[in-house]
Gaussian input, Z-matrix of N, CA and C with variables (Angstrom, degrees):
# hf/3-21g

backbone

0 1
 N
 C     1     B1
 C     2     B2     1     A1
 N     3     B3     2     A2     1     D1
 C     4     B4     3     A3     2     D2
 C     5     B5     4     A4     3     D3
 N     6     B6     5     A5     4     D4
 C     7     B7     6     A6     5     D5
 C     8     B8     7     A7     6     D6
 N     9     B9     8     A8     7     D7
 C    10    B10     9     A9     8     D8
 C    11    B11    10    A10     9     D9
 N    12    B12    11    A11    10    D10
 C    13    B13    12    A12    11    D11
 C    14    B14    13    A13    12    D12
 N    15    B15    14    A14    13    D13
 C    16    B16    15    A15    14    D14
 C    17    B17    16    A16    15    D15
 N    18    B18    17    A17    16    D16
 C    19    B19    18    A18    17    D17
 C    20    B20    19    A19    18    D18
 N    21    B21    20    A20    19    D19
 C    22    B22    21    A21    20    D20
 C    23    B23    22    A22    21    D21
 N    24    B24    23    A23    22    D22
 C    25    B25    24    A24    23    D23
 C    26    B26    25    A25    24    D24
 N    27    B27    26    A26    25    D25
 C    28    B28    27    A27    26    D26
 C    29    B29    28    A28    27    D27
 N    30    B30    29    A29    28    D28
 C    31    B31    30    A30    29    D29
 C    32    B32    31    A31    30    D30
 N    33    B33    32    A32    31    D31
 C    34    B34    33    A33    32    D32
 C    35    B35    34    A34    33    D33
 N    36    B36    35    A35    34    D34
 C    37    B37    36    A36    35    D35
 C    38    B38    37    A37    36    D36
 N    39    B39    38    A38    37    D37
 C    40    B40    39    A39    38    D38
 C    41    B41    40    A40    39    D39
 N    42    B42    41    A41    40    D40
 C    43    B43    42    A42    41    D41
 C    44    B44    43    A43    42    D42
 N    45    B45    44    A44    43    D43
 C    46    B46    45    A45    44    D44
 C    47    B47    46    A46    45    D45
 N    48    B48    47    A47    46    D46
 C    49    B49    48    A48    47    D47
 C    50    B50    49    A49    48    D48
 N    51    B51    50    A50    49    D49
 C    52    B52    51    A51    50    D50
 C    53    B53    52    A52    51    D51
 N    54    B54    53    A53    52    D52
 C    55    B55    54    A54    53    D53
 C    56    B56    55    A55    54    D54
 N    57    B57    56    A56    55    D55
 C    58    B58    57    A57    56    D56
 C    59    B59    58    A58    57    D57
 N    60    B60    59    A59    58    D58
 C    61    B61    60    A60    59    D59
 C    62    B62    61    A61    60    D60
 N    63    B63    62    A62    61    D61
 C    64    B64    63    A63    62    D62
 C    65    B65    64    A64    63    D63
 N    66    B66    65    A65    64    D64
 C    67    B67    66    A66    65    D65
 C    68    B68    67    A67    66    D66
 N    69    B69    68    A68    67    D67
 C    70    B70    69    A69    68    D68
 C    71    B71    70    A70    69    D69
 N    72    B72    71    A71    70    D70
 C    73    B73    72    A72    71    D71
 C    74    B74    73    A73    72    D72
 N    75    B75    74    A74    73    D73
 C    76    B76    75    A75    74    D74
 C    77    B77    76    A76    75    D75
 N    78    B78    77    A77    76    D76
 C    79    B79    78    A78    77    D77
 C    80    B80    79    A79    78    D78
 N    81    B81    80    A80    79    D79
 C    82    B82    81    A81    80    D80
 C    83    B83    82    A82    81    D81
 N    84    B84    83    A83    82    D82
 C    85    B85    84    A84    83    D83
 C    86    B86    85    A85    84    D84
 N    87    B87    86    A86    85    D85
 C    88    B88    87    A87    86    D86
 C    89    B89    88    A88    87    D87
 N    90    B90    89    A89    88    D88
 C    91    B91    90    A90    89    D89
 C    92    B92    91    A91    90    D90
 N    93    B93    92    A92    91    D91
 C    94    B94    93    A93    92    D92
 C    95    B95    94    A94    93    D93
 N    96    B96    95    A95    94    D94
 C    97    B97    96    A96    95    D95
 C    98    B98    97    A97    96    D96
 N    99    B99    98    A98    97    D97
 C   100   B100    99    A99    98    D98
 C   101   B101   100   A100    99    D99
 N   102   B102   101   A101   100   D100
 C   103   B103   102   A102   101   D101
 C   104   B104   103   A103   102   D102
 N   105   B105   104   A104   103   D103
 C   106   B106   105   A105   104   D104
 C   107   B107   106   A106   105   D105
 N   108   B108   107   A107   106   D106
 C   109   B109   108   A108   107   D107
 C   110   B110   109   A109   108   D108
 N   111   B111   110   A110   109   D109
 C   112   B112   111   A111   110   D110
 C   113   B113   112   A112   111   D111
 N   114   B114   113   A113   112   D112
 C   115   B115   114   A114   113   D113
 C   116   B116   115   A115   114   D114
 N   117   B117   116   A116   115   D115
 C   118   B118   117   A117   116   D116
 C   119   B119   118   A118   117   D117
 N   120   B120   119   A119   118   D118
 C   121   B121   120   A120   119   D119
 C   122   B122   121   A121   120   D120
 N   123   B123   122   A122   121   D121
 C   124   B124   123   A123   122   D122
 C   125   B125   124   A124   123   D123
 N   126   B126   125   A125   124   D124
 C   127   B127   126   A126   125   D125
 C   128   B128   127   A127   126   D126
 N   129   B129   128   A128   127   D127
 C   130   B130   129   A129   128   D128
 C   131   B131   130   A130   129   D129
 N   132   B132   131   A131   130   D130
 C   133   B133   132   A132   131   D131
 C   134   B134   133   A133   132   D132
 N   135   B135   134   A134   133   D133
 C   136   B136   135   A135   134   D134
 C   137   B137   136   A136   135   D135
 N   138   B138   137   A137   136   D136
 C   139   B139   138   A138   137   D137
 C   140   B140   139   A139   138   D138
 N   141   B141   140   A140   139   D139
 C   142   B142   141   A141   140   D140
 C   143   B143   142   A142   141   D141
 N   144   B144   143   A143   142   D142
 C   145   B145   144   A144   143   D143
 C   146   B146   145   A145   144   D144
 N   147   B147   146   A146   145   D145
 C   148   B148   147   A147   146   D146
 C   149   B149   148   A148   147   D147
 N   150   B150   149   A149   148   D148
 C   151   B151   150   A150   149   D149
 C   152   B152   151   A151   150   D150
 N   153   B153   152   A152   151   D151
 C   154   B154   153   A153   152   D152
 C   155   B155   154   A154   153   D153
 N   156   B156   155   A155   154   D154
 C   157   B157   156   A156   155   D155
 C   158   B158   157   A157   156   D156
 N   159   B159   158   A158   157   D157
 C   160   B160   159   A159   158   D158
 C   161   B161   160   A160   159   D159
 N   162   B162   161   A161   160   D160
 C   163   B163   162   A162   161   D161
 C   164   B164   163   A163   162   D162
 N   165   B165   164   A164   163   D163
 C   166   B166   165   A165   164   D164
 C   167   B167   166   A166   165   D165
 N   168   B168   167   A167   166   D166
 C   169   B169   168   A168   167   D167
 C   170   B170   169   A169   168   D168
 N   171   B171   170   A170   169   D169
 C   172   B172   171   A171   170   D170
 C   173   B173   172   A172   171   D171
 N   174   B174   173   A173   172   D172
 C   175   B175   174   A174   173   D173
 C   176   B176   175   A175   174   D174
 N   177   B177   176   A176   175   D175
 C   178   B178   177   A177   176   D176
 C   179   B179   178   A178   177   D177
 N   180   B180   179   A179   178   D178
 C   181   B181   180   A180   179   D179
 C   182   B182   181   A181   180   D180
 N   183   B183   182   A182   181   D181
 C   184   B184   183   A183   182   D182
 C   185   B185   184   A184   183   D183
 N   186   B186   185   A185   184   D184
 C   187   B187   186   A186   185   D185
 C   188   B188   187   A187   186   D186
 N   189   B189   188   A188   187   D187
 C   190   B190   189   A189   188   D188
 C   191   B191   190   A190   189   D189
 N   192   B192   191   A191   190   D190
 C   193   B193   192   A192   191   D191
 C   194   B194   193   A193   192   D192
 N   195   B195   194   A194   193   D193
 C   196   B196   195   A195   194   D194
 C   197   B197   196   A196   195   D195
 N   198   B198   197   A197   196   D196
 C   199   B199   198   A198   197   D197
 C   200   B200   199   A199   198   D198
 N   201   B201   200   A200   199   D199
 C   202   B202   201   A201   200   D200
 C   203   B203   202   A202   201   D201
 N   204   B204   203   A203   202   D202
 C   205   B205   204   A204   203   D203
 C   206   B206   205   A205   204   D204
 N   207   B207   206   A206   205   D205
 C   208   B208   207   A207   206   D206
 C   209   B209   208   A208   207   D207
 N   210   B210   209   A209   208   D208
 C   211   B211   210   A210   209   D209
 C   212   B212   211   A211   210   D210
 N   213   B213   212   A212   211   D211
 C   214   B214   213   A213   212   D212
 C   215   B215   214   A214   213   D213
 N   216   B216   215   A215   214   D214
 C   217   B217   216   A216   215   D215
 C   218   B218   217   A217   216   D216
 N   219   B219   218   A218   217   D217
 C   220   B220   219   A219   218   D218
 C   221   B221   220   A220   219   D219
 N   222   B222   221   A221   220   D220
 C   223   B223   222   A222   221   D221
 C   224   B224   223   A223   222   D222
 N   225   B225   224   A224   223   D223
 C   226   B226   225   A225   224   D224
 C   227   B227   226   A226   225   D225
 N   228   B228   227   A227   226   D226
 C   229   B229   228   A228   227   D227
 C   230   B230   229   A229   228   D228
 N   231   B231   230   A230   229   D229
 C   232   B232   231   A231   230   D230
 C   233   B233   232   A232   231   D231
 N   234   B234   233   A233   232   D232
 C   235   B235   234   A234   233   D233
 C   236   B236   235   A235   234   D234
 N   237   B237   236   A236   235   D235
 C   238   B238   237   A237   236   D236
 C   239   B239   238   A238   237   D237
 N   240   B240   239   A239   238   D238
 C   241   B241   240   A240   239   D239
 C   242   B242   241   A241   240   D240
 N   243   B243   242   A242   241   D241
 C   244   B244   243   A243   242   D242
 C   245   B245   244   A244   243   D243
 N   246   B246   245   A245   244   D244
 C   247   B247   246   A246   245   D245
 C   248   B248   247   A247   246   D246
 N   249   B249   248   A248   247   D247
 C   250   B250   249   A249   248   D248
 C   251   B251   250   A250   249   D249
 N   252   B252   251   A251   250   D250
 C   253   B253   252   A252   251   D251
 C   254   B254   253   A253   252   D252
 N   255   B255   254   A254   253   D253
 C   256   B256   255   A255   254   D254
 C   257   B257   256   A256   255   D255
 N   258   B258   257   A257   256   D256
 C   259   B259   258   A258   257   D257
 C   260   B260   259   A259   258   D258
 N   261   B261   260   A260   259   D259
 C   262   B262   261   A261   260   D260
 C   263   B263   262   A262   261   D261
 N   264   B264   263   A263   262   D262
 C   265   B265   264   A264   263   D263
 C   266   B266   265   A265   264   D264
 N   267   B267   266   A266   265   D265
 C   268   B268   267   A267   266   D266
 C   269   B269   268   A268   267   D267
 N   270   B270   269   A269   268   D268
 C   271   B271   270   A270   269   D269
 C   272   B272   271   A271   270   D270
 N   273   B273   272   A272   271   D271
 C   274   B274   273   A273   272   D272
 C   275   B275   274   A274   273   D273
 N   276   B276   275   A275   274   D274
 C   277   B277   276   A276   275   D275
 C   278   B278   277   A277   276   D276
 N   279   B279   278   A278   277   D277
 C   280   B280   279   A279   278   D278
 C   281   B281   280   A280   279   D279
 N   282   B282   281   A281   280   D280
 C   283   B283   282   A282   281   D281
 C   284   B284   283   A283   282   D282
 N   285   B285   284   A284   283   D283
 C   286   B286   285   A285   284   D284
 C   287   B287   286   A286   285   D285
 N   288   B288   287   A287   286   D286
 C   289   B289   288   A288   287   D287
 C   290   B290   289   A289   288   D288
 N   291   B291   290   A290   289   D289
 C   292   B292   291   A291   290   D290
 C   293   B293   292   A292   291   D291
 N   294   B294   293   A293   292   D292
 C   295   B295   294   A294   293   D293
 C   296   B296   295   A295   294   D294
 N   297   B297   296   A296   295   D295
 C   298   B298   297   A297   296   D296
 C   299   B299   298   A298   297   D297
 N   300   B300   299   A299   298   D298
 C   301   B301   300   A300   299   D299
 C   302   B302   301   A301   300   D300

   B1=1.4515
   B2=1.5257
   B3=1.3012
   B4=1.4586
   B5=1.5224
   B6=1.3388
   B7=1.4647
   B8=1.5270
   B9=1.3181
   B10=1.4617
   B11=1.5225
   B12=1.3053
   B13=1.4601
   B14=1.5263
   B15=1.3173
   B16=1.4579
   B17=1.5184
   B18=1.3048
   B19=1.4591
   B20=1.5201
   B21=1.3333
   B22=1.4636
   B23=1.5277
   B24=1.3203
   B25=1.4637
   B26=1.5242
   B27=1.3110
   B28=1.4592
   B29=1.5188
   B30=1.2939
   B31=1.4508
   B32=1.5206
   B33=1.3149
   B34=1.4576
   B35=1.5229
   B36=1.2923
   B37=1.4572
   B38=1.5156
   B39=1.3321
   B40=1.4574
   B41=1.5278
   B42=1.3105
   B43=1.4607
   B44=1.5201
   B45=1.3186
   B46=1.4655
   B47=1.5249
   B48=1.3176
   B49=1.4634
   B50=1.5207
   B51=1.3155
   B52=1.4562
   B53=1.5193
   B54=1.3254
   B55=1.4542
   B56=1.5169
   B57=1.3307
   B58=1.4648
   B59=1.5187
   B60=1.3329
   B61=1.4557
   B62=1.5233
   B63=1.3078
   B64=1.4657
   B65=1.5270
   B66=1.3219
   B67=1.4697
   B68=1.5215
   B69=1.3259
   B70=1.4602
   B71=1.5138
   B72=1.3254
   B73=1.4655
   B74=1.5273
   B75=1.3267
   B76=1.4648
   B77=1.5266
   B78=1.3267
   B79=1.4663
   B80=1.5225
   B81=1.3321
   B82=1.4649
   B83=1.5295
   B84=1.3158
   B85=1.4634
   B86=1.5245
   B87=1.3178
   B88=1.4599
   B89=1.5265
   B90=1.3254
   B91=1.4650
   B92=1.5269
   B93=1.3247
   B94=1.4688
   B95=1.5300
   B96=1.3260
   B97=1.4668
   B98=1.5237
   B99=1.3206
   B100=1.4672
   B101=1.5267
   B102=1.3303
   B103=1.4527
   B104=1.5126
   B105=1.3212
   B106=1.4631
   B107=1.5227
   B108=1.3304
   B109=1.4634
   B110=1.5244
   B111=1.3224
   B112=1.4599
   B113=1.5196
   B114=1.3082
   B115=1.4611
   B116=1.5115
   B117=1.3173
   B118=1.4602
   B119=1.5216
   B120=1.3180
   B121=1.4566
   B122=1.5207
   B123=1.3141
   B124=1.4614
   B125=1.5167
   B126=1.3221
   B127=1.4630
   B128=1.5219
   B129=1.3267
   B130=1.4598
   B131=1.5258
   B132=1.3153
   B133=1.4628
   B134=1.5219
   B135=1.3115
   B136=1.4568
   B137=1.5187
   B138=1.3181
   B139=1.4592
   B140=1.5289
   B141=1.3098
   B142=1.4527
   B143=1.5095
   B144=1.3144
   B145=1.4553
   B146=1.5155
   B147=1.3060
   B148=1.4627
   B149=1.5206
   B150=1.3288
   B151=1.4650
   B152=1.5166
   B153=1.3070
   B154=1.4606
   B155=1.5213
   B156=1.3174
   B157=1.4625
   B158=1.5253
   B159=1.3238
   B160=1.4647
   B161=1.5207
   B162=1.3353
   B163=1.4607
   B164=1.5190
   B165=1.3062
   B166=1.4585
   B167=1.5171
   B168=1.3381
   B169=1.4613
   B170=1.5235
   B171=1.3215
   B172=1.4606
   B173=1.5189
   B174=1.3087
   B175=1.4667
   B176=1.5261
   B177=1.3165
   B178=1.4571
   B179=1.5218
   B180=1.3081
   B181=1.4576
   B182=1.5208
   B183=1.2989
   B184=1.4587
   B185=1.5282
   B186=1.3125
   B187=1.4673
   B188=1.5309
   B189=1.3266
   B190=1.4649
   B191=1.5271
   B192=1.3208
   B193=1.4633
   B194=1.5215
   B195=1.3287
   B196=1.4572
   B197=1.5244
   B198=1.3257
   B199=1.4597
   B200=1.5300
   B201=1.3130
   B202=1.4641
   B203=1.5287
   B204=1.2981
   B205=1.4642
   B206=1.5250
   B207=1.3126
   B208=1.4697
   B209=1.5256
   B210=1.3343
   B211=1.4649
   B212=1.5255
   B213=1.3264
   B214=1.4604
   B215=1.5232
   B216=1.3123
   B217=1.4577
   B218=1.5179
   B219=1.3081
   B220=1.4612
   B221=1.5156
   B222=1.3273
   B223=1.4558
   B224=1.5241
   B225=1.3182
   B226=1.4648
   B227=1.5299
   B228=1.3148
   B229=1.4622
   B230=1.5253
   B231=1.3248
   B232=1.4656
   B233=1.5280
   B234=1.3377
   B235=1.4650
   B236=1.5308
   B237=1.3114
   B238=1.4623
   B239=1.5275
   B240=1.3206
   B241=1.4652
   B242=1.5297
   B243=1.3076
   B244=1.4671
   B245=1.5266
   B246=1.3387
   B247=1.4665
   B248=1.5305
   B249=1.3348
   B250=1.4644
   B251=1.5286
   B252=1.3197
   B253=1.4674
   B254=1.5308
   B255=1.3113
   B256=1.4619
   B257=1.5186
   B258=1.3274
   B259=1.4621
   B260=1.5288
   B261=1.3349
   B262=1.4673
   B263=1.5261
   B264=1.3178
   B265=1.4660
   B266=1.5235
   B267=1.3275
   B268=1.4659
   B269=1.5258
   B270=1.3101
   B271=1.4745
   B272=1.5317
   B273=1.3249
   B274=1.4657
   B275=1.5295
   B276=1.3238
   B277=1.4663
   B278=1.5265
   B279=1.3214
   B280=1.4639
   B281=1.5285
   B282=1.3276
   B283=1.4679
   B284=1.5292
   B285=1.3116
   B286=1.4644
   B287=1.5301
   B288=1.3284
   B289=1.4677
   B290=1.5238
   B291=1.3241
   B292=1.4744
   B293=1.5234
   B294=1.3272
   B295=1.4647
   B296=1.5304
   B297=1.3086
   B298=1.4664
   B299=1.5241
   B300=1.3260
   B301=1.4762
   B302=1.5086
   A1=108.31
   A2=116.52
   A3=122.70
   A4=109.16
   A5=117.03
   A6=121.49
   A7=112.46
   A8=117.78
   A9=119.10
   A10=112.12
   A11=117.50
   A12=119.58
   A13=112.39
   A14=117.03
   A15=120.98
   A16=110.47
   A17=115.95
   A18=121.45
   A19=108.22
   A20=117.59
   A21=121.18
   A22=111.60
   A23=117.70
   A24=120.38
   A25=111.52
   A26=117.09
   A27=120.90
   A28=112.81
   A29=118.37
   A30=121.36
   A31=114.61
   A32=118.60
   A33=119.73
   A34=110.41
   A35=115.16
   A36=119.12
   A37=111.23
   A38=115.84
   A39=119.86
   A40=109.55
   A41=116.07
   A42=122.95
   A43=108.01
   A44=117.18
   A45=121.94
   A46=109.14
   A47=116.10
   A48=122.48
   A49=106.64
   A50=116.60
   A51=121.47
   A52=108.52
   A53=116.17
   A54=122.08
   A55=113.56
   A56=114.62
   A57=121.60
   A58=110.82
   A59=115.05
   A60=120.47
   A61=108.20
   A62=117.48
   A63=120.19
   A64=112.04
   A65=118.41
   A66=120.51
   A67=111.61
   A68=116.84
   A69=120.33
   A70=112.04
   A71=116.80
   A72=120.69
   A73=111.01
   A74=116.61
   A75=120.19
   A76=110.54
   A77=117.09
   A78=120.56
   A79=110.73
   A80=117.05
   A81=121.09
   A82=110.65
   A83=117.03
   A84=120.57
   A85=110.77
   A86=116.63
   A87=121.00
   A88=111.12
   A89=117.15
   A90=119.77
   A91=110.97
   A92=117.10
   A93=120.55
   A94=110.70
   A95=117.15
   A96=121.09
   A97=112.40
   A98=116.13
   A99=120.46
   A100=112.77
   A101=115.94
   A102=119.59
   A103=114.21
   A104=116.41
   A105=121.14
   A106=108.20
   A107=118.26
   A108=119.93
   A109=111.24
   A110=115.68
   A111=119.91
   A112=110.34
   A113=114.23
   A114=123.37
   A115=106.29
   A116=116.73
   A117=121.61
   A118=107.09
   A119=116.21
   A120=121.59
   A121=110.05
   A122=115.79
   A123=122.44
   A124=107.72
   A125=117.38
   A126=119.73
   A127=113.06
   A128=116.73
   A129=120.43
   A130=110.61
   A131=116.30
   A132=121.32
   A133=112.48
   A134=117.17
   A135=121.74
   A136=108.56
   A137=116.39
   A138=120.98
   A139=109.85
   A140=115.59
   A141=120.16
   A142=114.72
   A143=116.58
   A144=119.47
   A145=112.78
   A146=115.62
   A147=121.33
   A148=113.06
   A149=117.34
   A150=121.33
   A151=112.70
   A152=117.61
   A153=121.12
   A154=110.40
   A155=116.08
   A156=120.79
   A157=112.79
   A158=118.15
   A159=120.85
   A160=113.02
   A161=118.05
   A162=120.52
   A163=113.20
   A164=117.32
   A165=120.11
   A166=113.12
   A167=117.29
   A168=119.92
   A169=112.13
   A170=117.10
   A171=120.20
   A172=109.43
   A173=116.23
   A174=119.59
   A175=113.28
   A176=117.28
   A177=118.88
   A178=111.09
   A179=114.85
   A180=121.01
   A181=108.86
   A182=116.17
   A183=121.10
   A184=111.60
   A185=116.95
   A186=121.80
   A187=113.26
   A188=118.37
   A189=121.93
   A190=111.92
   A191=115.05
   A192=122.88
   A193=108.38
   A194=116.18
   A195=120.14
   A196=109.46
   A197=116.99
   A198=120.67
   A199=111.17
   A200=116.49
   A201=120.69
   A202=107.71
   A203=115.93
   A204=119.49
   A205=111.76
   A206=115.51
   A207=120.72
   A208=110.96
   A209=116.80
   A210=121.04
   A211=111.62
   A212=117.08
   A213=121.05
   A214=113.55
   A215=117.41
   A216=120.79
   A217=112.21
   A218=117.60
   A219=121.38
   A220=112.83
   A221=114.99
   A222=120.67
   A223=108.54
   A224=116.18
   A225=121.16
   A226=112.55
   A227=116.69
   A228=120.34
   A229=113.21
   A230=116.78
   A231=120.89
   A232=108.49
   A233=117.89
   A234=120.68
   A235=111.85
   A236=115.16
   A237=119.58
   A238=108.83
   A239=117.35
   A240=120.95
   A241=112.39
   A242=115.87
   A243=121.97
   A244=112.06
   A245=116.93
   A246=119.28
   A247=112.78
   A248=117.61
   A249=119.92
   A250=108.52
   A251=117.20
   A252=118.56
   A253=110.03
   A254=116.60
   A255=120.61
   A256=111.22
   A257=117.07
   A258=122.36
   A259=108.42
   A260=117.52
   A261=120.97
   A262=113.28
   A263=114.29
   A264=120.89
   A265=109.29
   A266=115.77
   A267=118.56
   A268=110.90
   A269=117.73
   A270=120.07
   A271=110.92
   A272=116.33
   A273=120.07
   A274=110.66
   A275=116.65
   A276=120.07
   A277=110.69
   A278=117.07
   A279=121.17
   A280=110.95
   A281=117.59
   A282=120.97
   A283=110.31
   A284=116.13
   A285=121.54
   A286=110.59
   A287=117.37
   A288=120.38
   A289=111.20
   A290=116.56
   A291=119.55
   A292=110.72
   A293=117.21
   A294=120.63
   A295=110.87
   A296=116.05
   A297=121.32
   A298=111.26
   A299=115.32
   A300=119.66
   A301=109.93
   D1=131.92
   D2=178.71
   D3=-84.65
   D4=102.93
   D5=-175.41
   D6=-69.26
   D7=-23.41
   D8=-179.12
   D9=-70.07
   D10=-28.60
   D11=-178.65
   D12=-105.09
   D13=6.84
   D14=-178.19
   D15=-92.54
   D16=131.08
   D17=176.36
   D18=-85.22
   D19=121.41
   D20=-175.98
   D21=-59.12
   D22=-30.37
   D23=-179.79
   D24=-63.03
   D25=-26.46
   D26=-179.07
   D27=-91.30
   D28=-5.66
   D29=-173.57
   D30=-111.09
   D31=-7.35
   D32=-175.93
   D33=-152.16
   D34=152.59
   D35=174.96
   D36=-81.73
   D37=-33.89
   D38=-175.01
   D39=-158.73
   D40=145.08
   D41=175.84
   D42=-95.49
   D43=146.93
   D44=177.30
   D45=-112.04
   D46=122.31
   D47=175.64
   D48=-102.06
   D49=126.25
   D50=179.88
   D51=-97.75
   D52=111.23
   D53=176.00
   D54=97.59
   D55=141.85
   D56=179.61
   D57=-114.95
   D58=41.94
   D59=170.36
   D60=-84.87
   D61=-162.92
   D62=-175.95
   D63=-62.11
   D64=-40.36
   D65=179.87
   D66=-69.04
   D67=-40.65
   D68=177.80
   D69=-63.46
   D70=-40.17
   D71=178.15
   D72=-64.67
   D73=-42.01
   D74=178.93
   D75=-65.09
   D76=-40.61
   D77=177.92
   D78=-63.97
   D79=-43.57
   D80=-179.99
   D81=-59.90
   D82=-43.27
   D83=179.62
   D84=-63.16
   D85=-43.60
   D86=-179.12
   D87=-62.82
   D88=-46.44
   D89=178.97
   D90=-64.08
   D91=-41.55
   D92=179.83
   D93=-61.65
   D94=-43.05
   D95=179.47
   D96=-63.10
   D97=-29.85
   D98=-178.07
   D99=-94.35
   D100=2.74
   D101=178.66
   D102=72.02
   D103=23.03
   D104=179.64
   D105=-94.66
   D106=120.18
   D107=-179.55
   D108=-67.31
   D109=144.57
   D110=-178.10
   D111=-151.76
   D112=159.53
   D113=166.70
   D114=-119.23
   D115=137.89
   D116=175.40
   D117=-111.32
   D118=115.14
   D119=-178.11
   D120=-98.76
   D121=126.42
   D122=179.07
   D123=-130.94
   D124=128.01
   D125=-176.30
   D126=-72.68
   D127=-19.72
   D128=-179.88
   D129=-98.06
   D130=175.18
   D131=178.82
   D132=-91.96
   D133=11.48
   D134=-176.55
   D135=-147.72
   D136=160.15
   D137=176.92
   D138=-86.42
   D139=175.42
   D140=173.91
   D141=118.13
   D142=-17.34
   D143=177.52
   D144=55.65
   D145=-133.56
   D146=-176.47
   D147=-66.95
   D148=-16.86
   D149=179.93
   D150=-80.26
   D151=-9.43
   D152=-175.66
   D153=-97.91
   D154=98.53
   D155=-178.04
   D156=-74.32
   D157=-14.86
   D158=-175.45
   D159=-80.14
   D160=-11.10
   D161=-175.98
   D162=-85.71
   D163=-15.86
   D164=-176.06
   D165=91.99
   D166=-15.03
   D167=178.22
   D168=-112.91
   D169=-4.58
   D170=175.42
   D171=-66.69
   D172=150.96
   D173=-175.10
   D174=-115.07
   D175=10.77
   D176=-178.67
   D177=-84.68
   D178=147.35
   D179=172.64
   D180=-83.27
   D181=163.02
   D182=178.27
   D183=-59.67
   D184=-26.71
   D185=-176.63
   D186=-100.00
   D187=15.10
   D188=-177.02
   D189=-73.97
   D190=133.80
   D191=174.27
   D192=-127.45
   D193=155.87
   D194=175.10
   D195=-63.40
   D196=147.46
   D197=176.83
   D198=-98.45
   D199=-6.08
   D200=172.29
   D201=-115.37
   D202=151.00
   D203=-174.41
   D204=-70.29
   D205=159.21
   D206=179.71
   D207=-59.16
   D208=-31.07
   D209=-179.62
   D210=-61.27
   D211=-37.08
   D212=-175.99
   D213=-102.50
   D214=-6.32
   D215=-177.73
   D216=-97.32
   D217=-28.59
   D218=-176.33
   D219=-67.79
   D220=161.63
   D221=174.69
   D222=-68.03
   D223=142.82
   D224=-174.76
   D225=-57.87
   D226=-38.47
   D227=-177.06
   D228=-90.85
   D229=0.43
   D230=-177.03
   D231=-149.00
   D232=80.85
   D233=-176.93
   D234=-62.72
   D235=152.69
   D236=174.44
   D237=-65.03
   D238=148.97
   D239=-178.27
   D240=-58.80
   D241=141.24
   D242=178.56
   D243=-60.53
   D244=-29.26
   D245=-178.69
   D246=-74.75
   D247=-10.81
   D248=175.10
   D249=-69.06
   D250=149.29
   D251=174.47
   D252=-65.84
   D253=165.48
   D254=-179.92
   D255=-54.25
   D256=-40.62
   D257=178.26
   D258=-117.88
   D259=93.19
   D260=-174.75
   D261=-64.83
   D262=154.00
   D263=174.74
   D264=-74.83
   D265=168.75
   D266=178.40
   D267=-65.05
   D268=-30.42
   D269=177.55
   D270=-66.86
   D271=-40.29
   D272=177.22
   D273=-67.82
   D274=-39.52
   D275=177.55
   D276=-62.52
   D277=-41.36
   D278=178.51
   D279=-66.72
   D280=-42.79
   D281=177.65
   D282=-60.91
   D283=-39.88
   D284=177.86
   D285=-62.17
   D286=-45.32
   D287=178.57
   D288=-62.91
   D289=-39.89
   D290=177.88
   D291=-63.42
   D292=-42.11
   D293=177.84
   D294=-63.25
   D295=-40.29
   D296=-179.90
   D297=-64.11
   D298=-40.52
   D299=-178.97
   D300=-66.31

């Protein structure tokens, strides 16, 4: 099967997104915009992936900050708030992801 010429809508009933961190959220938005049905599976009861320290599986320290600026880290269609510092904390990054979702 030639995958380059195959329309995904004709090849599957539903797409599965693993994880509701930043990449999973971006994938979910893209599929939703294109009318592609999907399920997003997240092992925790909250979004945020590794940025969510409250789930017990997040890997950020209390003092973790983004190493890229909010200008370049935010989703293209939903910029990080101007009131955030140039390099947001992990709590601000998680709040941003929750707002985006």
